[in-house]
mmJSON file of the N, C-alpha and C atoms, coordinates in Angstrom:
{"data_MODEL":{"atom_site":{
"group_PDB":["ATOM","ATOM","ATOM","ATOM","ATOM","ATOM","ATOM","ATOM","ATOM","ATOM","ATOM","ATOM","ATOM","ATOM","ATOM","ATOM","ATOM","ATOM","ATOM","ATOM","ATOM","ATOM","ATOM","ATOM","ATOM","ATOM","ATOM","ATOM","ATOM","ATOM","ATOM","ATOM","ATOM","ATOM","ATOM","ATOM","ATOM","ATOM","ATOM","ATOM","ATOM","ATOM","ATOM","ATOM","ATOM","ATOM","ATOM","ATOM","ATOM","ATOM","ATOM","ATOM","ATOM","ATOM","ATOM","ATOM","ATOM","ATOM","ATOM","ATOM","ATOM","ATOM","ATOM","ATOM","ATOM","ATOM","ATOM","ATOM","ATOM","ATOM","ATOM","ATOM","ATOM","ATOM","ATOM","ATOM","ATOM","ATOM","ATOM","ATOM","ATOM","ATOM","ATOM","ATOM","ATOM","ATOM","ATOM","ATOM","ATOM","ATOM","ATOM","ATOM","ATOM","ATOM","ATOM","ATOM","ATOM","ATOM","ATOM","ATOM","ATOM","ATOM","ATOM","ATOM","ATOM","ATOM","ATOM","ATOM","ATOM","ATOM","ATOM","ATOM","ATOM","ATOM","ATOM","ATOM","ATOM","ATOM","ATOM","ATOM","ATOM","ATOM","ATOM","ATOM","ATOM","ATOM","ATOM","ATOM","ATOM","ATOM","ATOM","ATOM","ATOM","ATOM","ATOM","ATOM","ATOM","ATOM","ATOM","ATOM","ATOM","ATOM","ATOM","ATOM","ATOM","ATOM","ATOM","ATOM","ATOM","ATOM","ATOM","ATOM","ATOM","ATOM","ATOM","ATOM","ATOM","ATOM","ATOM","ATOM","ATOM","ATOM","ATOM","ATOM","ATOM","ATOM","ATOM","ATOM","ATOM","ATOM","ATOM","ATOM","ATOM","ATOM","ATOM","ATOM","ATOM","ATOM","ATOM","ATOM","ATOM","ATOM","ATOM","ATOM","ATOM","ATOM","ATOM","ATOM","ATOM","ATOM","ATOM","ATOM","ATOM","ATOM","ATOM","ATOM","ATOM","ATOM","ATOM","ATOM","ATOM","ATOM","ATOM","ATOM","ATOM","ATOM","ATOM","ATOM","ATOM","ATOM","ATOM","ATOM","ATOM","ATOM","ATOM","ATOM","ATOM","ATOM","ATOM"],
"id":[1,2,3,4,5,6,7,8,9,10,11,12,13,14,15,16,17,18,19,20,21,22,23,24,25,26,27,28,29,30,31,32,33,34,35,36,37,38,39,40,41,42,43,44,45,46,47,48,49,50,51,52,53,54,55,56,57,58,59,60,61,62,63,64,65,66,67,68,69,70,71,72,73,74,75,76,77,78,79,80,81,82,83,84,85,86,87,88,89,90,91,92,93,94,95,96,97,98,99,100,101,102,103,104,105,106,107,108,109,110,111,112,113,114,115,116,117,118,119,120,121,122,123,124,125,126,127,128,129,130,131,132,133,134,135,136,137,138,139,140,141,142,143,144,145,146,147,148,149,150,151,152,153,154,155,156,157,158,159,160,161,162,163,164,165,166,167,168,169,170,171,172,173,174,175,176,177,178,179,180,181,182,183,184,185,186,187,188,189,190,191,192,193,194,195,196,197,198,199,200,201,202,203,204,205,206,207,208,209,210,211,212,213,214,215,216,217,218,219],
"type_symbol":["N","C","C","N","C","C","N","C","C","N","C","C","N","C","C","N","C","C","N","C","C","N","C","C","N","C","C","N","C","C","N","C","C","N","C","C","N","C","C","N","C","C","N","C","C","N","C","C","N","C","C","N","C","C","N","C","C","N","C","C","N","C","C","N","C","C","N","C","C","N","C","C","N","C","C","N","C","C","N","C","C","N","C","C","N","C","C","N","C","C","N","C","C","N","C","C","N","C","C","N","C","C","N","C","C","N","C","C","N","C","C","N","C","C","N","C","C","N","C","C","N","C","C","N","C","C","N","C","C","N","C","C","N","C","C","N","C","C","N","C","C","N","C","C","N","C","C","N","C","C","N","C","C","N","C","C","N","C","C","N","C","C","N","C","C","N","C","C","N","C","C","N","C","C","N","C","C","N","C","C","N","C","C","N","C","C","N","C","C","N","C","C","N","C","C","N","C","C","N","C","C","N","C","C","N","C","C","N","C","C","N","C","C","N","C","C","N","C","C"],
"label_atom_id":["N","CA","C","N","CA","C","N","CA","C","N","CA","C","N","CA","C","N","CA","C","N","CA","C","N","CA","C","N","CA","C","N","CA","C","N","CA","C","N","CA","C","N","CA","C","N","CA","C","N","CA","C","N","CA","C","N","CA","C","N","CA","C","N","CA","C","N","CA","C","N","CA","C","N","CA","C","N","CA","C","N","CA","C","N","CA","C","N","CA","C","N","CA","C","N","CA","C","N","CA","C","N","CA","C","N","CA","C","N","CA","C","N","CA","C","N","CA","C","N","CA","C","N","CA","C","N","CA","C","N","CA","C","N","CA","C","N","CA","C","N","CA","C","N","CA","C","N","CA","C","N","CA","C","N","CA","C","N","CA","C","N","CA","C","N","CA","C","N","CA","C","N","CA","C","N","CA","C","N","CA","C","N","CA","C","N","CA","C","N","CA","C","N","CA","C","N","CA","C","N","CA","C","N","CA","C","N","CA","C","N","CA","C","N","CA","C","N","CA","C","N","CA","C","N","CA","C","N","CA","C","N","CA","C","N","CA","C","N","CA","C","N","CA","C","N","CA","C","N","CA","C","N","CA","C"],
"label_alt_id":[null,null,null,null,null,null,null,null,null,null,null,null,null,null,null,null,null,null,null,null,null,null,null,null,null,null,null,null,null,null,null,null,null,null,null,null,null,null,null,null,null,null,null,null,null,null,null,null,null,null,null,null,null,null,null,null,null,null,null,null,null,null,null,null,null,null,null,null,null,null,null,null,null,null,null,null,null,null,null,null,null,null,null,null,null,null,null,null,null,null,null,null,null,null,null,null,null,null,null,null,null,null,null,null,null,null,null,null,null,null,null,null,null,null,null,null,null,null,null,null,null,null,null,null,null,null,null,null,null,null,null,null,null,null,null,null,null,null,null,null,null,null,null,null,null,null,null,null,null,null,null,null,null,null,null,null,null,null,null,null,null,null,null,null,null,null,null,null,null,null,null,null,null,null,null,null,null,null,null,null,null,null,null,null,null,null,null,null,null,null,null,null,null,null,null,null,null,null,null,null,null,null,null,null,null,null,null,null,null,null,null,null,null,null,null,null,null,null,null],
"label_comp_id":["MET","MET","MET","SER","SER","SER","GLU","GLU","GLU","THR","THR","THR","LEU","LEU","LEU","PRO","PRO","PRO","VAL","VAL","VAL","GLY","GLY","GLY","ASP","ASP","ASP","ARG","ARG","ARG","PRO","PRO","PRO","ILE","ILE","ILE","ASN","ASN","ASN","LEU","LEU","LEU","THR","THR","THR","GLN","GLN","GLN","VAL","VAL","VAL","LEU","LEU","LEU","LYS","LYS","LYS","LEU","LEU","LEU","ALA","ALA","ALA","GLY","GLY","GLY","TRP","TRP","TRP","ALA","ALA","ALA","ASP","ASP","ASP","ASN","ASN","ASN","GLY","GLY","GLY","GLY","GLY","GLY","GLN","GLN","GLN","ALA","ALA","ALA","LYS","LYS","LYS","ALA","ALA","ALA","MET","MET","MET","ILE","ILE","ILE","ALA","ALA","ALA","ASP","ASP","ASP","GLY","GLY","GLY","LEU","LEU","LEU","VAL","VAL","VAL","LEU","LEU","LEU","VAL","VAL","VAL","ASN","ASN","ASN","GLY","GLY","GLY","GLU","GLU","GLU","VAL","VAL","VAL","GLU","GLU","GLU","THR","THR","THR","ARG","ARG","ARG","LYS","LYS","LYS","ARG","ARG","ARG","ARG","ARG","ARG","GLN","GLN","GLN","MET","MET","MET","ALA","ALA","ALA","ALA","ALA","ALA","GLY","GLY","GLY","ASP","ASP","ASP","THR","THR","THR","VAL","VAL","VAL","ARG","ARG","ARG","LEU","LEU","LEU","ASP","ASP","ASP","LEU","LEU","LEU","GLU","GLU","GLU","ASP","ASP","ASP","ALA","ALA","ALA","PRO","PRO","PRO","PRO","PRO","PRO","PRO","PRO","PRO","LEU","LEU","LEU","ARG","ARG","ARG","LEU","LEU","LEU","SER","SER","SER"],
"label_asym_id":["A","A","A","A","A","A","A","A","A","A","A","A","A","A","A","A","A","A","A","A","A","A","A","A","A","A","A","A","A","A","A","A","A","A","A","A","A","A","A","A","A","A","A","A","A","A","A","A","A","A","A","A","A","A","A","A","A","A","A","A","A","A","A","A","A","A","A","A","A","A","A","A","A","A","A","A","A","A","A","A","A","A","A","A","A","A","A","A","A","A","A","A","A","A","A","A","A","A","A","A","A","A","A","A","A","A","A","A","A","A","A","A","A","A","A","A","A","A","A","A","A","A","A","A","A","A","A","A","A","A","A","A","A","A","A","A","A","A","A","A","A","A","A","A","A","A","A","A","A","A","A","A","A","A","A","A","A","A","A","A","A","A","A","A","A","A","A","A","A","A","A","A","A","A","A","A","A","A","A","A","A","A","A","A","A","A","A","A","A","A","A","A","A","A","A","A","A","A","A","A","A","A","A","A","A","A","A","A","A","A","A","A","A","A","A","A","A","A","A"],
"label_entity_id":["1","1","1","1","1","1","1","1","1","1","1","1","1","1","1","1","1","1","1","1","1","1","1","1","1","1","1","1","1","1","1","1","1","1","1","1","1","1","1","1","1","1","1","1","1","1","1","1","1","1","1","1","1","1","1","1","1","1","1","1","1","1","1","1","1","1","1","1","1","1","1","1","1","1","1","1","1","1","1","1","1","1","1","1","1","1","1","1","1","1","1","1","1","1","1","1","1","1","1","1","1","1","1","1","1","1","1","1","1","1","1","1","1","1","1","1","1","1","1","1","1","1","1","1","1","1","1","1","1","1","1","1","1","1","1","1","1","1","1","1","1","1","1","1","1","1","1","1","1","1","1","1","1","1","1","1","1","1","1","1","1","1","1","1","1","1","1","1","1","1","1","1","1","1","1","1","1","1","1","1","1","1","1","1","1","1","1","1","1","1","1","1","1","1","1","1","1","1","1","1","1","1","1","1","1","1","1","1","1","1","1","1","1","1","1","1","1","1","1"],
"label_seq_id":[1,1,1,2,2,2,3,3,3,4,4,4,5,5,5,6,6,6,7,7,7,8,8,8,9,9,9,10,10,10,11,11,11,12,12,12,13,13,13,14,14,14,15,15,15,16,16,16,17,17,17,18,18,18,19,19,19,20,20,20,21,21,21,22,22,22,23,23,23,24,24,24,25,25,25,26,26,26,27,27,27,28,28,28,29,29,29,30,30,30,31,31,31,32,32,32,33,33,33,34,34,34,35,35,35,36,36,36,37,37,37,38,38,38,39,39,39,40,40,40,41,41,41,42,42,42,43,43,43,44,44,44,45,45,45,46,46,46,47,47,47,48,48,48,49,49,49,50,50,50,51,51,51,52,52,52,53,53,53,54,54,54,55,55,55,56,56,56,57,57,57,58,58,58,59,59,59,60,60,60,61,61,61,62,62,62,63,63,63,64,64,64,65,65,65,66,66,66,67,67,67,68,68,68,69,69,69,70,70,70,71,71,71,72,72,72,73,73,73],
"pdbx_PDB_ins_code":[null,null,null,null,null,null,null,null,null,null,null,null,null,null,null,null,null,null,null,null,null,null,null,null,null,null,null,null,null,null,null,null,null,null,null,null,null,null,null,null,null,null,null,null,null,null,null,null,null,null,null,null,null,null,null,null,null,null,null,null,null,null,null,null,null,null,null,null,null,null,null,null,null,null,null,null,null,null,null,null,null,null,null,null,null,null,null,null,null,null,null,null,null,null,null,null,null,null,null,null,null,null,null,null,null,null,null,null,null,null,null,null,null,null,null,null,null,null,null,null,null,null,null,null,null,null,null,null,null,null,null,null,null,null,null,null,null,null,null,null,null,null,null,null,null,null,null,null,null,null,null,null,null,null,null,null,null,null,null,null,null,null,null,null,null,null,null,null,null,null,null,null,null,null,null,null,null,null,null,null,null,null,null,null,null,null,null,null,null,null,null,null,null,null,null,null,null,null,null,null,null,null,null,null,null,null,null,null,null,null,null,null,null,null,null,null,null,null,null],
"Cartn_x":[-2.348,-3.572,-3.588,-4.093,-4.137,-5.564,-5.782,-7.067,-6.935,-8.067,-8.052,-8.668,-8.04,-8.561,-8.751,-10.003,-10.219,-9.853,-8.97,-8.578,-8.918,-9.174,-9.536,-8.44,-8.846,-7.894,-7.493,-8.11,-7.826,-6.463,-5.747,-4.455,-4.655,-3.784,-3.873,-2.449,-2.156,-0.805,-0.78,0.415,0.593,-0.081,-0.011,-0.655,-2.163,-2.756,-4.194,-4.536,-3.686,-3.918,-3.925,-2.957,-2.884,-4.127,-4.638,-5.852,-7.081,-7.22,-8.372,-8.396,-7.221,-7.129,-7.457,-7.488,-7.732,-6.478,-5.32,-4.056,-3.522,-4.002,-3.611,-4.878,-4.945,-6.127,-6.141,-4.952,-4.86,-3.576,-3.435,-2.271,-0.966,-0.979,0.234,0.716,-0.214,0.15,0.67,0.038,0.487,1.9,2.166,3.499,4.548,4.201,5.143,5.461,4.455,4.677,5.629,5.44,6.298,7.717,7.846,9.166,9.922,9.208,9.834,10.206,9.905,10.268,9.384,8.155,7.241,6.373,6.441,5.557,6.367,5.92,6.566,5.608,6.119,5.348,6.029,5.282,5.814,7.072,7.077,8.161,9.358,9.345,10.473,10.021,10.884,10.568,10.38,9.297,8.995,9.026,9.825,9.935,9.361,8.83,8.219,6.745,6.398,5.024,4.024,4.448,3.556,3.677,4.266,4.42,3.065,2.989,1.752,1.584,0.432,0.127,-0.769,-0.722,-1.525,-2.077,-3.093,-3.652,-2.532,-2.513,-1.479,-0.414,-0.28,0.685,0.21,1.16,0.866,1.516,0.768,1.263,1.147,2.183,2.099,2.883,2.587,3.27,4.284,5.434,6.491,6.331,5.299,4.985,4.739,4.962,4.76,3.319,2.366,0.946,0.302,0.982,0.51,-0.756,-1.618,-2.778,-2.305,-3.177,-2.788,-2.36,-1.483,-1.094,-2.322,-2.174,-3.266,-2.858,-3.686,-3.414,-4.384,-3.837,-4.672,-5.202,-6.473,-7.076,-7.842],
"Cartn_y":[14.839,14.587,13.125,12.853,11.482,11.097,9.792,9.25,8.802,8.545,8.156,6.777,5.97,4.655,4.639,4.596,4.58,3.218,3.217,1.97,1.988,3.157,3.255,2.735,2.053,1.552,0.104,-0.55,-1.972,-2.162,-3.218,-3.477,-3.942,-3.484,-3.862,-3.906,-4.923,-4.995,-4.49,-4.317,-3.695,-4.484,-5.808,-6.587,-6.357,-6.244,-5.983,-4.61,-3.63,-2.283,-2.322,-3.019,-3.089,-3.751,-4.784,-5.451,-4.555,-3.915,-3.038,-1.85,-1.362,-0.227,-0.637,-1.943,-2.425,-2.432,-2.25,-2.231,-3.634,-4.609,-6.013,-6.853,-7.848,-8.71,-9.742,-10.11,-11.134,-10.942,-11.736,-11.61,-11.912,-12.887,-13.227,-12.079,-11.423,-10.279,-9.131,-8.898,-7.838,-8.123,-9.362,-9.734,-9.571,-9.907,-9.759,-8.282,-7.43,-5.99,-5.451,-5.91,-5.471,-5.992,-7.278,-7.889,-7.228,-6.757,-6.1,-4.642,-4.15,-2.78,-1.718,-2.093,-1.159,-0.364,-0.704,-0.083,0.827,2.057,3.015,3.369,3.349,3.746,4.969,6.032,7.299,7.726,7.492,7.949,7.029,5.876,4.954,3.585,2.921,1.578,0.667,-0.098,-1.021,-2.447,-3.301,-4.692,-5.68,-5.179,-6.075,-6.272,-7.486,-7.784,-7.611,-7.91,-7.869,-6.571,-5.566,-4.291,-3.807,-3.485,-2.99,-1.518,-1.203,0.146,0.829,2.15,2.921,4.165,4.731,5.982,7.011,7.745,8.742,8.272,6.946,6.418,6.709,6.901,7.118,6.007,5.46,4.375,4.817,4.528,4.801,3.737,3.612,2.648,3.369,2.747,3.306,2.743,3.21,2.793,4.031,3.896,5.035,5.538,4.63,5.0,4.671,5.002,4.656,5.423,4.783,5.508,6.562,7.484,8.502,7.844,8.491,7.952,7.746,6.851,6.504,6.866,7.655,8.032,7.275,6.586,5.849,6.794,6.619,7.493,6.67],
"Cartn_z":[-5.794,-5.053,-4.62,-3.428,-2.947,-2.59,-2.58,-2.163,-0.718,-0.067,1.34,1.509,2.364,2.722,4.232,4.714,6.16,6.747,7.736,8.395,9.879,10.422,11.831,12.74,13.808,14.8,14.555,13.597,13.399,12.737,13.127,12.492,11.051,10.176,8.772,8.227,7.407,6.865,5.426,4.919,3.607,2.491,2.526,1.462,1.465,2.649,2.739,2.165,2.426,1.889,0.368,-0.229,-1.687,-2.275,-1.606,-2.087,-1.913,-0.753,-0.511,-1.462,-1.818,-2.741,-4.174,-4.43,-5.789,-6.641,-6.014,-6.748,-6.984,-6.201,-6.36,-6.311,-7.187,-7.239,-6.12,-5.628,-4.59,-3.791,-2.741,-1.877,-2.584,-3.478,-4.217,-5.082,-5.734,-6.574,-5.706,-4.568,-3.66,-3.166,-2.778,-2.292,-3.381,-4.616,-5.731,-5.974,-5.899,-6.087,-5.022,-3.79,-2.691,-2.893,-3.221,-3.423,-4.572,-5.579,-6.734,-6.454,-5.249,-4.886,-5.508,-5.863,-6.522,-5.551,-4.261,-3.278,-2.353,-2.238,-1.339,-0.212,1.003,2.177,2.77,2.873,3.397,2.645,1.322,0.464,0.353,1.045,1.003,0.519,-0.272,-0.754,0.453,0.438,1.537,1.007,1.628,1.176,2.186,3.291,4.289,3.943,3.561,3.142,4.284,5.487,6.642,7.429,6.843,7.542,8.039,9.312,9.901,9.549,9.033,8.585,9.614,9.624,10.571,9.882,10.493,9.979,9.878,8.771,8.53,7.56,7.383,6.419,5.001,4.101,2.691,1.881,0.941,0.089,-1.36,-2.139,-3.57,-4.314,-5.598,-6.45,-7.318,-7.511,-8.351,-9.765,-10.438,-11.803,-12.655,-13.944,-14.849,-14.825,-14.899,-14.894,-13.546,-12.47,-11.129,-10.763,-9.972,-9.448,-8.45,-8.066,-7.084,-5.769,-5.011,-3.701,-2.821,-1.867,-0.969,0.455,1.119,2.514,3.407,4.408,5.345,6.409,6.745,7.764,8.78],
"occupancy":[1.0,1.0,1.0,1.0,1.0,1.0,1.0,1.0,1.0,1.0,1.0,1.0,1.0,1.0,1.0,1.0,1.0,1.0,1.0,1.0,1.0,1.0,1.0,1.0,1.0,1.0,1.0,1.0,1.0,1.0,1.0,1.0,1.0,1.0,1.0,1.0,1.0,1.0,1.0,1.0,1.0,1.0,1.0,1.0,1.0,1.0,1.0,1.0,1.0,1.0,1.0,1.0,1.0,1.0,1.0,1.0,1.0,1.0,1.0,1.0,1.0,1.0,1.0,1.0,1.0,1.0,1.0,1.0,1.0,1.0,1.0,1.0,1.0,1.0,1.0,1.0,1.0,1.0,1.0,1.0,1.0,1.0,1.0,1.0,1.0,1.0,1.0,1.0,1.0,1.0,1.0,1.0,1.0,1.0,1.0,1.0,1.0,1.0,1.0,1.0,1.0,1.0,1.0,1.0,1.0,1.0,1.0,1.0,1.0,1.0,1.0,1.0,1.0,1.0,1.0,1.0,1.0,1.0,1.0,1.0,1.0,1.0,1.0,1.0,1.0,1.0,1.0,1.0,1.0,1.0,1.0,1.0,1.0,1.0,1.0,1.0,1.0,1.0,1.0,1.0,1.0,1.0,1.0,1.0,1.0,1.0,1.0,1.0,1.0,1.0,1.0,1.0,1.0,1.0,1.0,1.0,1.0,1.0,1.0,1.0,1.0,1.0,1.0,1.0,1.0,1.0,1.0,1.0,1.0,1.0,1.0,1.0,1.0,1.0,1.0,1.0,1.0,1.0,1.0,1.0,1.0,1.0,1.0,1.0,1.0,1.0,1.0,1.0,1.0,1.0,1.0,1.0,1.0,1.0,1.0,1.0,1.0,1.0,1.0,1.0,1.0,1.0,1.0,1.0,1.0,1.0,1.0,1.0,1.0,1.0,1.0,1.0,1.0,1.0,1.0,1.0,1.0,1.0,1.0],
"B_iso_or_equiv":[0.0,0.0,0.0,0.0,0.0,0.0,0.0,0.0,0.0,0.0,0.0,0.0,0.0,0.0,0.0,0.0,0.0,0.0,0.0,0.0,0.0,0.0,0.0,0.0,0.0,0.0,0.0,0.0,0.0,0.0,0.0,0.0,0.0,0.0,0.0,0.0,0.0,0.0,0.0,0.0,0.0,0.0,0.0,0.0,0.0,0.0,0.0,0.0,0.0,0.0,0.0,0.0,0.0,0.0,0.0,0.0,0.0,0.0,0.0,0.0,0.0,0.0,0.0,0.0,0.0,0.0,0.0,0.0,0.0,0.0,0.0,0.0,0.0,0.0,0.0,0.0,0.0,0.0,0.0,0.0,0.0,0.0,0.0,0.0,0.0,0.0,0.0,0.0,0.0,0.0,0.0,0.0,0.0,0.0,0.0,0.0,0.0,0.0,0.0,0.0,0.0,0.0,0.0,0.0,0.0,0.0,0.0,0.0,0.0,0.0,0.0,0.0,0.0,0.0,0.0,0.0,0.0,0.0,0.0,0.0,0.0,0.0,0.0,0.0,0.0,0.0,0.0,0.0,0.0,0.0,0.0,0.0,0.0,0.0,0.0,0.0,0.0,0.0,0.0,0.0,0.0,0.0,0.0,0.0,0.0,0.0,0.0,0.0,0.0,0.0,0.0,0.0,0.0,0.0,0.0,0.0,0.0,0.0,0.0,0.0,0.0,0.0,0.0,0.0,0.0,0.0,0.0,0.0,0.0,0.0,0.0,0.0,0.0,0.0,0.0,0.0,0.0,0.0,0.0,0.0,0.0,0.0,0.0,0.0,0.0,0.0,0.0,0.0,0.0,0.0,0.0,0.0,0.0,0.0,0.0,0.0,0.0,0.0,0.0,0.0,0.0,0.0,0.0,0.0,0.0,0.0,0.0,0.0,0.0,0.0,0.0,0.0,0.0,0.0,0.0,0.0,0.0,0.0,0.0],
"pdbx_formal_charge":[null,null,null,null,null,null,null,null,null,null,null,null,null,null,null,null,null,null,null,null,null,null,null,null,null,null,null,null,null,null,null,null,null,null,null,null,null,null,null,null,null,null,null,null,null,null,null,null,null,null,null,null,null,null,null,null,null,null,null,null,null,null,null,null,null,null,null,null,null,null,null,null,null,null,null,null,null,null,null,null,null,null,null,null,null,null,null,null,null,null,null,null,null,null,null,null,null,null,null,null,null,null,null,null,null,null,null,null,null,null,null,null,null,null,null,null,null,null,null,null,null,null,null,null,null,null,null,null,null,null,null,null,null,null,null,null,null,null,null,null,null,null,null,null,null,null,null,null,null,null,null,null,null,null,null,null,null,null,null,null,null,null,null,null,null,null,null,null,null,null,null,null,null,null,null,null,null,null,null,null,null,null,null,null,null,null,null,null,null,null,null,null,null,null,null,null,null,null,null,null,null,null,null,null,null,null,null,null,null,null,null,null,null,null,null,null,null,null,null],
"auth_seq_id":[1,1,1,2,2,2,3,3,3,4,4,4,5,5,5,6,6,6,7,7,7,8,8,8,9,9,9,10,10,10,11,11,11,12,12,12,13,13,13,14,14,14,15,15,15,16,16,16,17,17,17,18,18,18,19,19,19,20,20,20,21,21,21,22,22,22,23,23,23,24,24,24,25,25,25,26,26,26,27,27,27,28,28,28,29,29,29,30,30,30,31,31,31,32,32,32,33,33,33,34,34,34,35,35,35,36,36,36,37,37,37,38,38,38,39,39,39,40,40,40,41,41,41,42,42,42,43,43,43,44,44,44,45,45,45,46,46,46,47,47,47,48,48,48,49,49,49,50,50,50,51,51,51,52,52,52,53,53,53,54,54,54,55,55,55,56,56,56,57,57,57,58,58,58,59,59,59,60,60,60,61,61,61,62,62,62,63,63,63,64,64,64,65,65,65,66,66,66,67,67,67,68,68,68,69,69,69,70,70,70,71,71,71,72,72,72,73,73,73],
"auth_comp_id":["MET","MET","MET","SER","SER","SER","GLU","GLU","GLU","THR","THR","THR","LEU","LEU","LEU","PRO","PRO","PRO","VAL","VAL","VAL","GLY","GLY","GLY","ASP","ASP","ASP","ARG","ARG","ARG","PRO","PRO","PRO","ILE","ILE","ILE","ASN","ASN","ASN","LEU","LEU","LEU","THR","THR","THR","GLN","GLN","GLN","VAL","VAL","VAL","LEU","LEU","LEU","LYS","LYS","LYS","LEU","LEU","LEU","ALA","ALA","ALA","GLY","GLY","GLY","TRP","TRP","TRP","ALA","ALA","ALA","ASP","ASP","ASP","ASN","ASN","ASN","GLY","GLY","GLY","GLY","GLY","GLY","GLN","GLN","GLN","ALA","ALA","ALA","LYS","LYS","LYS","ALA","ALA","ALA","MET","MET","MET","ILE","ILE","ILE","ALA","ALA","ALA","ASP","ASP","ASP","GLY","GLY","GLY","LEU","LEU","LEU","VAL","VAL","VAL","LEU","LEU","LEU","VAL","VAL","VAL","ASN","ASN","ASN","GLY","GLY","GLY","GLU","GLU","GLU","VAL","VAL","VAL","GLU","GLU","GLU","THR","THR","THR","ARG","ARG","ARG","LYS","LYS","LYS","ARG","ARG","ARG","ARG","ARG","ARG","GLN","GLN","GLN","MET","MET","MET","ALA","ALA","ALA","ALA","ALA","ALA","GLY","GLY","GLY","ASP","ASP","ASP","THR","THR","THR","VAL","VAL","VAL","ARG","ARG","ARG","LEU","LEU","LEU","ASP","ASP","ASP","LEU","LEU","LEU","GLU","GLU","GLU","ASP","ASP","ASP","ALA","ALA","ALA","PRO","PRO","PRO","PRO","PRO","PRO","PRO","PRO","PRO","LEU","LEU","LEU","ARG","ARG","ARG","LEU","LEU","LEU","SER","SER","SER"],
"auth_asym_id":["A","A","A","A","A","A","A","A","A","A","A","A","A","A","A","A","A","A","A","A","A","A","A","A","A","A","A","A","A","A","A","A","A","A","A","A","A","A","A","A","A","A","A","A","A","A","A","A","A","A","A","A","A","A","A","A","A","A","A","A","A","A","A","A","A","A","A","A","A","A","A","A","A","A","A","A","A","A","A","A","A","A","A","A","A","A","A","A","A","A","A","A","A","A","A","A","A","A","A","A","A","A","A","A","A","A","A","A","A","A","A","A","A","A","A","A","A","A","A","A","A","A","A","A","A","A","A","A","A","A","A","A","A","A","A","A","A","A","A","A","A","A","A","A","A","A","A","A","A","A","A","A","A","A","A","A","A","A","A","A","A","A","A","A","A","A","A","A","A","A","A","A","A","A","A","A","A","A","A","A","A","A","A","A","A","A","A","A","A","A","A","A","A","A","A","A","A","A","A","A","A","A","A","A","A","A","A","A","A","A","A","A","A","A","A","A","A","A","A"],
"auth_atom_id":["N","CA","C","N","CA","C","N","CA","C","N","CA","C","N","CA","C","N","CA","C","N","CA","C","N","CA","C","N","CA","C","N","CA","C","N","CA","C","N","CA","C","N","CA","C","N","CA","C","N","CA","C","N","CA","C","N","CA","C","N","CA","C","N","CA","C","N","CA","C","N","CA","C","N","CA","C","N","CA","C","N","CA","C","N","CA","C","N","CA","C","N","CA","C","N","CA","C","N","CA","C","N","CA","C","N","CA","C","N","CA","C","N","CA","C","N","CA","C","N","CA","C","N","CA","C","N","CA","C","N","CA","C","N","CA","C","N","CA","C","N","CA","C","N","CA","C","N","CA","C","N","CA","C","N","CA","C","N","CA","C","N","CA","C","N","CA","C","N","CA","C","N","CA","C","N","CA","C","N","CA","C","N","CA","C","N","CA","C","N","CA","C","N","CA","C","N","CA","C","N","CA","C","N","CA","C","N","CA","C","N","CA","C","N","CA","C","N","CA","C","N","CA","C","N","CA","C","N","CA","C","N","CA","C","N","CA","C","N","CA","C","N","CA","C","N","CA","C","N","CA","C","N","CA","C"],
"pdbx_PDB_model_num":[1,1,1,1,1,1,1,1,1,1,1,1,1,1,1,1,1,1,1,1,1,1,1,1,1,1,1,1,1,1,1,1,1,1,1,1,1,1,1,1,1,1,1,1,1,1,1,1,1,1,1,1,1,1,1,1,1,1,1,1,1,1,1,1,1,1,1,1,1,1,1,1,1,1,1,1,1,1,1,1,1,1,1,1,1,1,1,1,1,1,1,1,1,1,1,1,1,1,1,1,1,1,1,1,1,1,1,1,1,1,1,1,1,1,1,1,1,1,1,1,1,1,1,1,1,1,1,1,1,1,1,1,1,1,1,1,1,1,1,1,1,1,1,1,1,1,1,1,1,1,1,1,1,1,1,1,1,1,1,1,1,1,1,1,1,1,1,1,1,1,1,1,1,1,1,1,1,1,1,1,1,1,1,1,1,1,1,1,1,1,1,1,1,1,1,1,1,1,1,1,1,1,1,1,1,1,1,1,1,1,1,1,1,1,1,1,1,1,1]
}}}
């Protein structure tokens, strides 16, 4: 089961998504999670911190106790 994060038409990057989801407390923590290969976008490890996200993308964390995947809408 996944949760939904409404992003509409506005541009949003991956670090912002992690912060809005509550998965990262700040930009530095979000960037570290991405650099460590813990963030998957649409099922693939994403290492670009500034990756532009769009409605329909799915984000999940590669952690043992990870929160449910997040689908952007």
